[in-house]
N, C-alpha and C positions, 0 to 999 in steps of 0.2 A: 340665268345669270351668275347663279353660283356655279356651274360647271365650267361657263366660260373661265370665271377668276381661278377657278382651280387649275386648268390647265394652262393658264399663264403662269402660275406658280411651279407648276412642275415644270415649264418650257424654261423659265429663270433658272431653275435649279439644275436642269440640264447643260443650258449654256454655263452656267457656272463651272459646275464639275467638268467640263470640256476645256473650258478655259483654263481652270486651272491645273489640269493637267498638260494641256499643250505649254502654260508656262514653266512648270516644273521639268519638263521634256527639254524646254528651249534652254532652261536654265543650265541642264547638266550638260546638254550637247557643247554649249558656247562657254563652258567653265573653263577659267584658265587662273593659274596659281599667282600670277601676278595682278590679280585686281584684288582691290582692297575688299578683305569682310572682316566678319568679326573676331576671328583668332587671327589676323594678320596685322602688321602695324603698319602698313603700305600707307604713306598719304599723297595718294595719287587721284587726279582727275582722268585719268585715261585707263576707263574702263572697258573693256573688250567686250563682256558679258554682252549678249543681245538683250537682256530686260534691264540692264544698266546695275546699280546698286543694288536694289533688291533681288536681283536675279544673281549677282554675285554673291550675296549671301546667303539665298537660300541654297543654292547649289552647294557651296563649300559646305555648307551645315550638314546636308543630304549627304555630300560624297565623303565627308571625314566620320559621320556617324556610320553609312550602311554602306559606302562604296556604291558601286557599280547596280548593287542591287536597287537602290533606289529609285532607277529608272521602273522598278514596279509600280510605285506610287503614280507616279504621272500618266501610265498606263493603265493601271485600274479609274483613274479618275477618269480619263478619256470613254472609257468602254461603258463606265457607269452611265456617263453622261449621254451617249449615242444611244443606250437603253431607255432611257426616260427620253428623249427627244423622240423615239420609236414609239412612244405609248407603252413600253413594256416594264412592269414594276419590278423594283428592288427588293424583292421579296427577302427574307431574313436579312435584313441590312446591317443587323449588330454582327450576325455570324460572318457576314462578307468583311467587315472591317475587321474581324478577328482574325480572319484568315488571312488578310492582306498583312496586317503586322505580322504573324506567324511567317509568311509566307518572305516576307522580307529580311526578317530577322535569320531564315535558314537560308536566304540566297546571300545575304552577307556571309556567312558561316562559310557556307559553298565557293564563294567566289575569293574569301581569304588563302584557300587553299591553291590557289593559281599564282604562279609568280608573277610579280607586276613588274619587272625589271626597274627601269628609272621612273615609271610613273607613280 
């Protein structure tokens, strides 16, 4: 019984990580600067983000903070969820978190060198 419960906890964590990654990626992909968010004073119920107001807030926060490099967060969560679902352990979890943070910052710095044009 204990092994069954442990597997269900791991499955639940895997699903949570995968869906969180999907939420972050979907929010970023369907981002619109015309959506209301935490730093825009648009009073509109016309939200074009696929995940509604919460998706608009998360995508705006991530894109304003890290730029396109924030896609790495969603991709990492999805990969970690898939690994857990396939029963592969996430060894050195804190090292993975540290590597994700460093890679997102480094990706943001690298992407800042690319001209964005009107975007």
